[in-house]
N, CA and C atoms of all chains as a GROMACS GRO file, in nm:
protein
  600
    1MET      N    1   4.799  -0.534   7.582
    1MET     CA    2   4.689  -0.438   7.595
    1MET      C    3   4.700  -0.365   7.728
    2THR      N    4   4.689  -0.236   7.724
    2THR     CA    5   4.687  -0.160   7.847
    2THR      C    6   4.546  -0.110   7.872
    3SER      N    7   4.500  -0.129   7.996
    3SER     CA    8   4.363  -0.090   8.026
    3SER      C    9   4.359  -0.023   8.162
    4PRO      N   10   4.284   0.087   8.172
    4PRO     CA   11   4.278   0.159   8.298
    4PRO      C   12   4.180   0.100   8.396
    5PHE      N   13   4.111  -0.008   8.362
    5PHE     CA   14   4.013  -0.063   8.454
    5PHE      C   15   4.034  -0.213   8.474
    6PRO      N   16   3.974  -0.269   8.583
    6PRO     CA   17   4.006  -0.406   8.623
    6PRO      C   18   3.984  -0.510   8.513
    7LYS      N   19   4.063  -0.618   8.520
    7LYS     CA   20   4.055  -0.722   8.418
    7LYS      C   21   3.917  -0.788   8.417
    8THR      N   22   3.855  -0.800   8.535
    8THR     CA   23   3.724  -0.865   8.538
    8THR      C   24   3.621  -0.783   8.460
    9ALA      N   25   3.627  -0.652   8.476
    9ALA     CA   26   3.534  -0.566   8.403
    9ALA      C   27   3.561  -0.575   8.254
   10LEU      N   28   3.687  -0.578   8.217
   10LEU     CA   29   3.724  -0.589   8.077
   10LEU      C   30   3.675  -0.722   8.020
   11ALA      N   31   3.693  -0.830   8.098
   11ALA     CA   32   3.650  -0.962   8.052
   11ALA      C   33   3.500  -0.965   8.031
   12ALA      N   34   3.425  -0.903   8.122
   12ALA     CA   35   3.279  -0.902   8.109
   12ALA      C   36   3.238  -0.825   7.986
   13LEU      N   37   3.300  -0.712   7.963
   13LEU     CA   38   3.268  -0.632   7.845
   13LEU      C   39   3.301  -0.708   7.717
   14THR      N   40   3.417  -0.773   7.717
   14THR     CA   41   3.460  -0.846   7.598
   14THR      C   42   3.368  -0.963   7.571
   15LEU      N   43   3.328  -1.036   7.677
   15LEU     CA   44   3.238  -1.150   7.661
   15LEU      C   45   3.104  -1.103   7.606
   16THR      N   46   3.052  -0.994   7.664
   16THR     CA   47   2.924  -0.942   7.616
   16THR      C   48   2.933  -0.905   7.469
   17ALA      N   49   3.041  -0.838   7.433
   17ALA     CA   50   3.058  -0.798   7.293
   17ALA      C   51   3.066  -0.920   7.203
   18SER      N   52   3.135  -1.024   7.249
   18SER     CA   53   3.151  -1.144   7.167
   18SER      C   54   3.017  -1.212   7.145
   19LEU      N   55   2.936  -1.220   7.250
   19LEU     CA   56   2.806  -1.286   7.238
   19LEU      C   57   2.718  -1.214   7.138
   20LEU      N   58   2.727  -1.081   7.139
   20LEU     CA   59   2.643  -1.003   7.049
   20LEU      C   60   2.699  -0.998   6.908
   21ALA      N   61   2.830  -0.998   6.900
   21ALA     CA   62   2.890  -0.968   6.772
   21ALA      C   63   2.905  -1.090   6.682
   22GLN      N   64   2.922  -1.208   6.738
   22GLN     CA   65   2.949  -1.324   6.657
   22GLN      C   66   2.818  -1.389   6.613
   23ALA      N   67   2.816  -1.439   6.493
   23ALA     CA   68   2.696  -1.505   6.442
   23ALA      C   69   2.739  -1.630   6.365
   24PRO      N   70   2.678  -1.743   6.393
   24PRO     CA   71   2.714  -1.866   6.322
   24PRO      C   72   2.667  -1.861   6.177
   25GLU      N   73   2.727  -1.946   6.096
   25GLU     CA   74   2.687  -1.951   5.955
   25GLU      C   75   2.541  -1.995   5.943
   26GLN      N   76   2.468  -1.927   5.860
   26GLN     CA   77   2.326  -1.958   5.839
   26GLN      C   78   2.294  -1.935   5.692
   27LYS      N   79   2.300  -2.042   5.614
   27LYS     CA   80   2.280  -2.028   5.471
   27LYS      C   81   2.132  -2.040   5.434
   28LEU      N   82   2.083  -1.942   5.363
   28LEU     CA   83   1.947  -1.948   5.310
   28LEU      C   84   1.948  -1.994   5.164
   29ASN      N   85   2.063  -1.975   5.100
   29ASN     CA   86   2.082  -2.021   4.962
   29ASN      C   87   1.973  -1.971   4.868
   30VAL      N   88   1.940  -1.845   4.879
   30VAL     CA   89   1.848  -1.783   4.784
   30VAL      C   90   1.916  -1.777   4.647
   31ALA      N   91   1.852  -1.829   4.547
   31ALA     CA   92   1.911  -1.828   4.412
   31ALA      C   93   1.882  -1.694   4.345
   32PHE      N   94   1.983  -1.633   4.290
   32PHE     CA   95   1.963  -1.507   4.219
   32PHE      C   96   2.060  -1.498   4.102
   33GLU      N   97   2.019  -1.418   4.005
   33GLU     CA   98   2.103  -1.394   3.887
   33GLU      C   99   2.176  -1.262   3.907
   34ILE      N  100   2.303  -1.261   3.871
   34ILE     CA  101   2.381  -1.138   3.882
   34ILE      C  102   2.383  -1.070   3.745
   35VAL      N  103   2.319  -0.956   3.737
   35VAL     CA  104   2.307  -0.884   3.609
   35VAL      C  105   2.398  -0.761   3.612
   36THR      N  106   2.481  -0.747   3.512
   36THR     CA  107   2.565  -0.628   3.502
   36THR      C  108   2.484  -0.514   3.440
   37VAL      N  109   2.466  -0.408   3.516
   37VAL     CA  110   2.391  -0.291   3.469
   37VAL      C  111   2.486  -0.196   3.396
   38ALA      N  112   2.605  -0.178   3.451
   38ALA     CA  113   2.705  -0.090   3.389
   38ALA      C  114   2.842  -0.130   3.440
   39GLU      N  115   2.945  -0.097   3.366
   39GLU     CA  116   3.081  -0.123   3.412
   39GLU      C  117   3.173  -0.013   3.360
   40GLY      N  118   3.293  -0.009   3.416
   40GLY     CA  119   3.386   0.097   3.381
   40GLY      C  120   3.345   0.230   3.439
   41LEU      N  121   3.294   0.229   3.561
   41LEU     CA  122   3.236   0.348   3.622
   41LEU      C  123   3.339   0.438   3.690
   42ASN      N  124   3.462   0.390   3.704
   42ASN     CA  125   3.567   0.466   3.772
   42ASN      C  126   3.522   0.511   3.910
   43THR      N  127   3.476   0.416   3.991
   43THR     CA  128   3.434   0.448   4.127
   43THR      C  129   3.554   0.496   4.208
   44PRO      N  130   3.530   0.586   4.303
   44PRO     CA  131   3.643   0.641   4.380
   44PRO      C  132   3.707   0.539   4.471
   45MET      N  133   4.124  -0.947   6.475
   45MET     CA  134   4.056  -0.823   6.508
   45MET      C  135   3.942  -0.801   6.409
   46ALA      N  136   3.854  -0.715   6.444
   46ALA     CA  137   3.739  -0.691   6.358
   46ALA      C  138   3.714  -0.543   6.347
   47SER      N  139   3.626  -0.508   6.258
   47SER     CA  140   3.597  -0.368   6.233
   47SER      C  141   3.460  -0.332   6.287
   48SER      N  142   3.448  -0.221   6.350
   48SER     CA  143   3.319  -0.172   6.394
   48SER      C  144   3.253  -0.103   6.277
   49PRO      N  145   3.141  -0.156   6.231
   49PRO     CA  146   3.081  -0.102   6.109
   49PRO      C  147   3.016   0.032   6.130
   50ALA      N  148   2.998   0.100   6.020
   50ALA     CA  149   2.925   0.226   6.024
   50ALA      C  150   2.778   0.198   6.055
   51SER      N  151   2.709   0.295   6.107
   51SER     CA  152   2.568   0.277   6.140
   51SER      C  153   2.485   0.263   6.014
   52PRO      N  154   2.401   0.160   6.008
   52PRO     CA  155   2.316   0.144   5.891
   52PRO      C  156   2.198   0.238   5.897
   53SER      N  157   2.133   0.253   5.784
   53SER     CA  158   2.010   0.330   5.779
   53SER      C  159   1.897   0.242   5.830
   54ILE      N  160   1.834   0.280   5.937
   54ILE     CA  161   1.733   0.197   6.000
   54ILE      C  162   1.595   0.242   5.953
   55PRO      N  163   1.518   0.148   5.896
   55PRO     CA  164   1.384   0.186   5.851
   55PRO      C  165   1.301   0.240   5.966
   56ASN      N  166   1.214   0.335   5.937
   56ASN     CA  167   1.129   0.390   6.040
   56ASN      C  168   1.029   0.288   6.092
   57SER      N  169   0.980   0.204   6.002
   57SER     CA  170   0.884   0.102   6.041
   57SER      C  171   0.944  -0.034   6.016
   58LEU      N  172   0.963  -0.110   6.120
   58LEU     CA  173   1.025  -0.240   6.108
   58LEU      C  174   0.919  -0.349   6.110
   59PRO      N  175   0.890  -0.409   5.995
   59PRO     CA  176   0.789  -0.514   5.993
   59PRO      C  177   0.837  -0.639   6.065
   60THR      N  178   0.742  -0.721   6.105
   60THR     CA  179   0.774  -0.845   6.174
   60THR      C  180   0.846  -0.940   6.079
   61ASN      N  181   0.949  -1.003   6.130
   61ASN     CA  182   1.022  -1.103   6.054
   61ASN      C  183   0.939  -1.231   6.051
   62SER      N  184   0.893  -1.267   5.933
   62SER     CA  185   0.799  -1.379   5.924
   62SER      C  186   0.863  -1.513   5.959
   63SER      N  187   0.996  -1.523   5.944
   63SER     CA  188   1.058  -1.652   5.969
   63SER      C  189   1.080  -1.678   6.117
   64THR      N  190   1.092  -1.574   6.196
   64THR     CA  191   1.120  -1.595   6.338
   64THR      C  192   1.011  -1.538   6.428
   65GLY      N  193   0.928  -1.451   6.373
   65GLY     CA  194   0.826  -1.388   6.455
   65GLY      C  195   0.881  -1.275   6.539
   66ALA      N  196   1.007  -1.246   6.520
   66ALA     CA  197   1.070  -1.140   6.600
   66ALA      C  198   1.085  -1.014   6.518
   67THR      N  199   1.070  -0.902   6.581
   67THR     CA  200   1.092  -0.774   6.515
   67THR      C  201   1.232  -0.725   6.550
   68PRO      N  202   1.317  -0.703   6.449
   68PRO     CA  203   1.451  -0.653   6.478
   68PRO      C  204   1.445  -0.524   6.558
   69ASN      N  205   1.531  -0.511   6.652
   69ASN     CA  206   1.529  -0.397   6.741
   69ASN      C  207   1.668  -0.338   6.751
   70VAL      N  208   1.720  -0.295   6.637
   70VAL     CA  209   1.851  -0.232   6.636
   70VAL      C  210   1.836  -0.093   6.692
   71ARG      N  211   1.910  -0.066   6.796
   71ARG     CA  212   1.891   0.056   6.871
   71ARG      C  213   1.943   0.179   6.796
   72ARG      N  214   1.864   0.283   6.801
   72ARG     CA  215   1.909   0.412   6.749
   72ARG      C  216   2.001   0.477   6.852
   73THR      N  217   2.088   0.562   6.805
   73THR     CA  218   2.172   0.638   6.895
   73THR      C  219   2.092   0.752   6.956
   74GLU      N  220   2.082   0.752   7.086
   74GLU     CA  221   2.011   0.856   7.158
   74GLU      C  222   2.111   0.953   7.220
   75PRO      N  223   2.064   1.072   7.257
   75PRO     CA  224   2.157   1.168   7.318
   75PRO      C  225   2.225   1.113   7.443
   76THR      N  226   2.158   1.020   7.514
   76THR     CA  227   2.215   0.967   7.638
   76THR      C  228   2.302   0.843   7.615
   77THR      N  229   2.306   0.792   7.493
   77THR     CA  230   2.386   0.673   7.466
   77THR      C  231   2.534   0.706   7.478
   78PRO      N  232   2.611   0.622   7.547
   78PRO     CA  233   2.754   0.648   7.555
   78PRO      C  234   2.818   0.646   7.416
   79PRO      N  235   2.924   0.719   7.396
   79PRO     CA  236   2.990   0.720   7.265
   79PRO      C  237   3.050   0.584   7.234
   80TYR      N  238   3.064   0.556   7.104
   80TYR     CA  239   3.122   0.428   7.063
   80TYR      C  240   3.273   0.423   7.087
   81GLY      N  241   3.332   0.537   7.109
   81GLY     CA  242   3.472   0.535   7.151
   81GLY      C  243   3.574   0.556   7.043
   82TRP      N  244   3.531   0.561   6.919
   82TRP     CA  245   3.626   0.584   6.812
   82TRP      C  246   3.690   0.721   6.824
   83PRO      N  247   3.821   0.737   6.812
   83PRO     CA  248   3.920   0.633   6.783
   83PRO      C  249   3.993   0.582   6.907
   84THR      N  250   3.935   0.603   7.024
   84THR     CA  251   4.002   0.555   7.146
   84THR      C  252   3.996   0.403   7.155
   85ILE      N  253   3.878   0.347   7.124
   85ILE     CA  254   3.866   0.202   7.119
   85ILE      C  255   3.814   0.162   6.982
   86ALA      N  256   3.847   0.043   6.937
   86ALA     CA  257   3.799  -0.006   6.808
   86ALA      C  258   3.835  -0.154   6.794
   87TYR      N  259   3.765  -0.220   6.705
   87TYR     CA  260   3.798  -0.359   6.671
   87TYR      C  261   3.867  -0.368   6.535
   88GLY      N  262   3.890  -0.255   6.474
   88GLY     CA  263   3.946  -0.253   6.339
   88GLY      C  264   4.097  -0.270   6.338
   89ILE      N  265   4.147  -0.290   6.219
   89ILE     CA  266   4.292  -0.301   6.201
   89ILE      C  267   4.337  -0.199   6.098
   90GLU      N  268   4.464  -0.164   6.108
   90GLU     CA  269   4.522  -0.071   6.013
   90GLU      C  270   4.539  -0.138   5.876
   91TYR      N  271   4.550  -0.058   5.770
   91TYR     CA  272   4.575  -0.115   5.638
   91TYR      C  273   4.703  -0.197   5.637
   92ARG      N  274   4.802  -0.153   5.712
   92ARG     CA  275   4.930  -0.223   5.713
   92ARG      C  276   4.929  -0.340   5.811
   93GLY      N  277   4.817  -0.358   5.879
   93GLY     CA  278   4.806  -0.464   5.979
   93GLY      C  279   4.825  -0.408   6.119
   94GLY      N  280   4.778  -0.483   6.219
   94GLY     CA  281   4.790  -0.438   6.356
   94GLY      C  282   4.672  -0.354   6.398
   95PRO      N  283   4.642  -0.355   6.528
   95PRO     CA  284   4.523  -0.283   6.577
   95PRO      C  285   4.537  -0.132   6.563
   96ILE      N  286   4.424  -0.068   6.537
   96ILE     CA  287   4.421   0.077   6.519
   96ILE      C  288   4.449   0.148   6.651
   97THR      N  289   4.398   0.092   6.759
   97THR     CA  290   4.400   0.164   6.886
   97THR      C  291   4.495   0.102   6.988
   98GLY      N  292   4.592   0.027   6.943
   98GLY     CA  293   4.679  -0.038   7.038
   98GLY      C  294   4.610  -0.153   7.110
   99ASP      N  295   4.516  -0.217   7.042
   99ASP     CA  296   4.443  -0.334   7.095
   99ASP      C  297   4.346  -0.298   7.206
  100SER      N  298   4.303  -0.177   7.214
  100SER     CA  299   4.206  -0.137   7.316
  100SER      C  300   4.067  -0.142   7.254
  101THR      N  301   3.986  -0.238   7.301
  101THR     CA  302   3.853  -0.257   7.242
  101THR      C  303   3.741  -0.222   7.337
  102ALA      N  304   3.773  -0.187   7.460
  102ALA     CA  305   3.668  -0.153   7.557
  102ALA      C  306   3.722  -0.050   7.655
  103LYS      N  307   3.632   0.036   7.698
  103LYS     CA  308   3.671   0.138   7.794
  103LYS      C  309   3.545   0.186   7.865
  104PRO      N  310   3.552   0.207   7.996
  104PRO     CA  311   3.433   0.257   8.067
  104PRO      C  312   3.381   0.385   8.005
  105GLY      N  313   3.248   0.394   7.997
  105GLY     CA  314   3.188   0.514   7.942
  105GLY      C  315   3.169   0.509   7.793
  106THR      N  316   3.206   0.397   7.731
  106THR     CA  317   3.186   0.383   7.587
  106THR      C  318   3.096   0.263   7.560
  107GLU      N  319   3.031   0.266   7.445
  107GLU     CA  320   2.936   0.163   7.407
  107GLU      C  321   3.006   0.057   7.322
  108GLN      N  322   2.974  -0.072   7.349
  108GLN     CA  323   3.027  -0.179   7.264
  108GLN      C  324   2.940  -0.193   7.139
  109PRO      N  325   2.999  -0.237   7.028
  109PRO     CA  326   2.918  -0.255   6.907
  109PRO      C  327   2.822  -0.373   6.923
  110LEU      N  328   2.707  -0.364   6.860
  110LEU     CA  329   2.612  -0.474   6.861
  110LEU      C  330   2.655  -0.584   6.765
  111ASN      N  331   2.716  -0.544   6.659
  111ASN     CA  332   2.764  -0.639   6.559
  111ASN      C  333   2.899  -0.591   6.506
  112TYR      N  334   2.990  -0.686   6.493
  112TYR     CA  335   3.114  -0.657   6.422
  112TYR      C  336   3.163  -0.787   6.361
  113TRP      N  337   3.265  -0.775   6.278
  113TRP     CA  338   3.311  -0.894   6.206
  113TRP      C  339   3.456  -0.926   6.244
  114ASP      N  340   3.478  -1.052   6.271
  114ASP     CA  341   3.611  -1.102   6.305
  114ASP      C  342   3.628  -1.236   6.234
  115PRO      N  343   3.709  -1.246   6.130
  115PRO     CA  344   3.803  -1.144   6.084
  115PRO      C  345   3.733  -1.028   6.014
  116VAL      N  346   3.806  -0.920   6.005
  116VAL     CA  347   3.753  -0.796   5.950
  116VAL      C  348   3.707  -0.814   5.805
  117ILE      N  349   3.595  -0.747   5.768
  117ILE     CA  350   3.551  -0.750   5.628
  117ILE      C  351   3.576  -0.617   5.560
  118ALA      N  352   3.618  -0.517   5.634
  118ALA     CA  353   3.634  -0.380   5.582
  118ALA      C  354   3.505  -0.336   5.514
  119PRO      N  355   3.400  -0.311   5.592
  119PRO     CA  356   3.269  -0.284   5.533
  119PRO      C  357   3.265  -0.155   5.452
  120GLY      N  358   3.192  -0.160   5.341
  120GLY     CA  359   3.169  -0.041   5.261
  120GLY      C  360   3.050   0.035   5.320
  121ASN      N  361   2.931  -0.019   5.298
  121ASN     CA  362   2.814   0.036   5.365
  121ASN      C  363   2.723  -0.080   5.402
  122MET      N  364   2.612  -0.052   5.462
  122MET     CA  365   2.519  -0.158   5.498
  122MET      C  366   2.377  -0.106   5.497
  123THR      N  367   2.285  -0.201   5.484
  123THR     CA  368   2.145  -0.164   5.476
  123THR      C  369   2.058  -0.281   5.519
  124PHE      N  370   1.935  -0.252   5.560
  124PHE     CA  371   1.838  -0.356   5.589
  124PHE      C  372   1.762  -0.390   5.461
  125TYR      N  373   1.727  -0.518   5.444
  125TYR     CA  374   1.642  -0.557   5.333
  125TYR      C  375   1.498  -0.553   5.382
  126THR      N  376   1.414  -0.476   5.316
  126THR     CA  377   1.278  -0.455   5.365
  126THR      C  378   1.171  -0.502   5.267
  127SER      N  379   1.211  -0.548   5.150
  127SER     CA  380   1.113  -0.586   5.048
  127SER      C  381   1.055  -0.725   5.076
  128ALA      N  382   0.937  -0.747   5.021
  128ALA     CA  383   0.874  -0.880   5.030
  128ALA      C  384   0.916  -0.969   4.912
  129LEU      N  385   0.998  -0.915   4.822
  129LEU     CA  386   1.038  -0.992   4.705
  129LEU      C  387   1.112  -1.120   4.744
  130VAL      N  388   1.200  -1.110   4.842
  130VAL     CA  389   1.270  -1.228   4.895
  130VAL      C  390   1.234  -1.238   5.044
  131PRO      N  391   1.127  -1.308   5.075
  131PRO     CA  392   1.078  -1.307   5.215
  131PRO      C  393   1.182  -1.352   5.318
  132THR      N  394   1.266  -1.448   5.282
  132THR     CA  395   1.363  -1.498   5.380
  132THR      C  396   1.475  -1.399   5.409
  133TRP      N  397   1.490  -1.299   5.324
  133TRP     CA  398   1.591  -1.197   5.348
  133TRP      C  399   1.536  -1.081   5.431
  134LYS      N  400   1.406  -1.076   5.447
  134LYS     CA  401   1.344  -0.957   5.504
  134LYS      C  402   1.400  -0.926   5.642
  135MET      N  403   1.441  -0.803   5.660
  135MET     CA  404   1.498  -0.747   5.782
  135MET      C  405   1.635  -0.805   5.818
  136SER      N  406   1.697  -0.874   5.722
  136SER     CA  407   1.838  -0.908   5.742
  136SER      C  408   1.921  -0.781   5.717
  137LEU      N  409   2.035  -0.778   5.779
  137LEU     CA  410   2.130  -0.667   5.760
  137LEU      C  411   2.233  -0.710   5.656
  138PHE      N  412   2.247  -0.634   5.550
  138PHE     CA  413   2.344  -0.664   5.445
  138PHE      C  414   2.458  -0.563   5.450
  139ALA      N  415   2.579  -0.612   5.441
  139ALA     CA  416   2.696  -0.524   5.441
  139ALA      C  417   2.790  -0.565   5.329
  140GLY      N  418   2.836  -0.467   5.254
  140GLY     CA  419   2.935  -0.496   5.151
  140GLY      C  420   3.073  -0.500   5.212
  141GLY      N  421   3.151  -0.596   5.170
  141GLY     CA  422   3.288  -0.609   5.220
  141GLY      C  423   3.388  -0.564   5.115
  142LEU      N  424   3.465  -0.463   5.149
  142LEU     CA  425   3.571  -0.420   5.056
  142LEU      C  426   3.690  -0.516   5.065
  143GLY      N  427   3.740  -0.532   5.184
  143GLY     CA  428   3.856  -0.619   5.202
  143GLY      C  429   3.821  -0.766   5.182
  144SER      N  430   3.703  -0.803   5.224
  144SER     CA  431   3.665  -0.944   5.219
  144SER      C  432   3.611  -0.985   5.082
  145THR      N  433   3.577  -0.887   4.999
  145THR     CA  434   3.523  -0.908   4.865
  145THR      C  435   3.402  -1.001   4.863
  146HIS      N  436   3.309  -0.978   4.952
  146HIS     CA  437   3.181  -1.048   4.946
  146HIS      C  438   3.074  -0.964   5.013
  147LEU      N  439   2.950  -1.009   4.996
  147LEU     CA  440   2.834  -0.942   5.056
  147LEU      C  441   2.790  -1.027   5.175
  148VAL      N  442   2.778  -0.963   5.290
  148VAL     CA  443   2.738  -1.035   5.411
  148VAL      C  444   2.591  -1.013   5.438
  149ARG      N  445   2.520  -1.122   5.466
  149ARG     CA  446   2.382  -1.111   5.515
  149ARG      C  447   2.381  -1.160   5.658
  150ARG      N  448   2.339  -1.073   5.749
  150ARG     CA  449   2.333  -1.112   5.890
  150ARG      C  450   2.189  -1.108   5.939
  151SER      N  451   2.144  -1.219   5.993
  151SER     CA  452   2.010  -1.225   6.052
  151SER      C  453   2.015  -1.169   6.192
  152LEU      N  454   1.915  -1.089   6.226
  152LEU     CA  455   1.911  -1.030   6.360
  152LEU      C  456   1.789  -1.081   6.435
  153GLN      N  457   1.808  -1.102   6.562
  153GLN     CA  458   1.696  -1.131   6.652
  153GLN      C  459   1.710  -1.031   6.765
  154GLY      N  460   1.619  -0.932   6.766
  154GLY     CA  461   1.642  -0.819   6.855
  154GLY      C  462   1.765  -0.746   6.808
  155GLU      N  463   1.860  -0.727   6.896
  155GLU     CA  464   1.983  -0.657   6.860
  155GLU      C  465   2.096  -0.754   6.829
  156LYS      N  466   2.069  -0.882   6.840
  156LYS     CA  467   2.175  -0.981   6.831
  156LYS      C  468   2.181  -1.045   6.693
  157GLY      N  469   2.301  -1.056   6.641
  157GLY     CA  470   2.320  -1.129   6.517
  157GLY      C  471   2.311  -1.278   6.546
  158VAL      N  472   2.219  -1.348   6.480
  158VAL     CA  473   2.197  -1.490   6.509
  158VAL      C  474   2.238  -1.581   6.394
  159GLY      N  475   2.273  -1.524   6.282
  159GLY     CA  476   2.316  -1.606   6.170
  159GLY      C  477   2.378  -1.520   6.062
  160GLU      N  478   2.466  -1.582   5.986
  160GLU     CA  479   2.536  -1.503   5.885
  160GLU      C  480   2.559  -1.586   5.760
  161GLU      N  481   2.545  -1.521   5.646
  161GLU     CA  482   2.570  -1.586   5.518
  161GLU      C  483   2.657  -1.492   5.434
  162ARG      N  484   2.752  -1.549   5.364
  162ARG     CA  485   2.841  -1.467   5.282
  162ARG      C  486   2.814  -1.495   5.134
  163LEU      N  487   2.778  -1.390   5.063
  163LEU     CA  488   2.735  -1.402   4.924
  163LEU      C  489   2.836  -1.336   4.830
  164LEU      N  490   2.825  -1.370   4.703
  164LEU     CA  491   2.907  -1.311   4.595
  164LEU      C  492   3.056  -1.339   4.611
  165ARG      N  493   3.089  -1.447   4.678
  165ARG     CA  494   3.230  -1.478   4.700
  165ARG      C  495   3.305  -1.501   4.569
  166LYS      N  496   3.236  -1.565   4.474
  166LYS     CA  497   3.304  -1.603   4.350
  166LYS      C  498   3.342  -1.482   4.265
  167LEU      N  499   3.276  -1.370   4.287
  167LEU     CA  500   3.309  -1.251   4.207
  167LEU      C  501   3.451  -1.202   4.235
  168LYS      N  502   3.492  -1.214   4.360
  168LYS     CA  503   3.623  -1.162   4.404
  168LYS      C  504   3.638  -1.014   4.371
  169GLU      N  505   3.529  -0.939   4.390
  169GLU     CA  506   3.532  -0.794   4.369
  169GLU      C  507   3.499  -0.723   4.500
  170ARG      N  508   3.564  -0.611   4.524
  170ARG     CA  509   3.538  -0.532   4.644
  170ARG      C  510   3.396  -0.474   4.635
  171ILE      N  511   3.317  -0.496   4.740
  171ILE     CA  512   3.179  -0.448   4.740
  171ILE      C  513   3.176  -0.312   4.807
  172LEU      N  514   3.162  -0.210   4.725
  172LEU     CA  515   3.171  -0.072   4.773
  172LEU      C  516   3.039  -0.024   4.832
  173ASP      N  517   2.929  -0.062   4.768
  173ASP     CA  518   2.800  -0.010   4.809
  173ASP      C  519   2.691  -0.112   4.779
  174VAL      N  520   2.591  -0.119   4.865
  174VAL     CA  521   2.475  -0.205   4.841
  174VAL      C  522   2.350  -0.128   4.883
  175VAL      N  523   2.255  -0.118   4.789
  175VAL     CA  524   2.129  -0.050   4.819
  175VAL      C  525   2.014  -0.134   4.764
  176GLN      N  526   1.900  -0.122   4.827
  176GLN     CA  527   1.781  -0.190   4.779
  176GLN      C  528   1.704  -0.094   4.690
  177GLY      N  529   1.673  -0.138   4.569
  177GLY     CA  530   1.597  -0.055   4.477
  177GLY      C  531   1.449  -0.061   4.506
  178PRO      N  532   1.372   0.029   4.444
  178PRO     CA  533   1.227   0.028   4.463
  178PRO      C  534   1.162  -0.099   4.411
  179ASP      N  535   1.236  -0.173   4.326
  179ASP     CA  536   1.183  -0.298   4.273
  179ASP      C  537   1.215  -0.416   4.367
  180GLY      N  538   1.279  -0.389   4.478
  180GLY     CA  539   1.307  -0.493   4.576
  180GLY      C  540   1.433  -0.572   4.551
  181VAL      N  541   1.506  -0.539   4.445
  181VAL     CA  542   1.633  -0.610   4.420
  181VAL      C  543   1.749  -0.525   4.473
  182PHE      N  544   1.858  -0.593   4.498
  182PHE     CA  545   1.977  -0.521   4.544
  182PHE      C  546   2.058  -0.471   4.426
  183TYR      N  547   2.108  -0.349   4.438
  183TYR     CA  548   2.204  -0.293   4.344
  183TYR      C  549   2.338  -0.284   4.416
  184ILE      N  550   2.439  -0.336   4.351
  184ILE     CA  551   2.571  -0.350   4.412
  184ILE      C  552   2.672  -0.271   4.329
  185LEU      N  553   2.750  -0.190   4.395
  185LEU     CA  554   2.858  -0.118   4.328
  185LEU      C  555   2.990  -0.182   4.369
  186THR      N  556   3.066  -0.227   4.269
  186THR     CA  557   3.193  -0.290   4.301
  186THR      C  558   3.309  -0.197   4.269
  187ASP      N  559   3.418  -0.225   4.333
  187ASP     CA  560   3.536  -0.140   4.322
  187ASP      C  561   3.655  -0.229   4.286
  188ASN      N  562   3.675  -0.246   4.158
  188ASN     CA  563   3.794  -0.316   4.110
  188ASN      C  564   3.823  -0.264   3.970
  189ARG      N  565   3.897  -0.337   3.889
  189ARG     CA  566   3.935  -0.282   3.758
  189ARG      C  567   3.814  -0.261   3.666
  190LYS      N  568   3.705  -0.333   3.694
  190LYS     CA  569   3.585  -0.317   3.610
  190LYS      C  570   3.489  -0.212   3.665
  191ASP      N  571   3.492  -0.188   3.796
  191ASP     CA  572   3.402  -0.090   3.861
  191ASP      C  573   3.259  -0.107   3.812
  192ARG      N  574   3.196  -0.214   3.854
  192ARG     CA  575   3.066  -0.251   3.797
  192ARG      C  576   2.949  -0.213   3.887
  193LEU      N  577   2.835  -0.184   3.824
  193LEU     CA  578   2.706  -0.174   3.892
  193LEU      C  579   2.630  -0.302   3.858
  194LEU      N  580   2.597  -0.378   3.959
  194LEU     CA  581   2.529  -0.506   3.940
  194LEU      C  582   2.394  -0.501   4.007
  195LYS      N  583   2.304  -0.587   3.962
  195LYS     CA  584   2.182  -0.606   4.039
  195LYS      C  585   2.160  -0.756   4.058
  196LEU      N  586   2.106  -0.790   4.173
  196LEU     CA  587   2.083  -0.930   4.209
  196LEU      C  588   1.935  -0.959   4.190
  197VAL      N  589   1.906  -1.036   4.088
  197VAL     CA  590   1.766  -1.065   4.055
  197VAL      C  591   1.732  -1.206   4.103
  198PRO      N  592   1.640  -1.219   4.198
  198PRO     CA  593   1.604  -1.352   4.248
  198PRO      C  594   1.548  -1.439   4.136
  199LYS      N  595   1.591  -1.565   4.136
  199LYS     CA  596   1.536  -1.660   4.040
  199LYS      C  597   1.407  -1.718   4.094
  200LYS      N  598   1.307  -1.733   4.004
  200LYS     CA  599   1.178  -1.789   4.049
  200LYS      C  600   1.176  -1.940   4.032
   0.00000   0.00000   0.00000
């Protein structure tokens, strides 16, 4: 990786991003039925 | 590496999350907000593999994403769930995964993702679009050989 600014600044930015961006698994296990409304739609 | 998702549609009125007592505070882009940096910086990867931006994910004068996924899910679109039909989902952020072939539910506390659940894994279909209908159920558009429109009806 090439960066125009100091490694400490980059590390702080990366750490901040990681803290905000990562989320642990949290299962609510809401039960729902999957109903097919239509198929063969040729979506782009 | 991960992908920086597209901006979701943020409801004008954000009701209190009954399970945590916190009101999600996903920031709107203001004229003074630094740019997100695309395509100079990114967490995404190319279709053929490898970082899009030469592994540059941060740069002075640019804004870091509040939420991203690592490994990448290749998000289709995303939306907040606002209905009272499924109270525990209320104000969670849902994103369809094209590459990951599942639907992600991310709980937010303020601007921070505090929990994540991955749904519809067994379908193994690319999730192109997810929207909440006026009836409070999710409508899902998939992108595979069947190209299906599905709806997720909560069981009582």
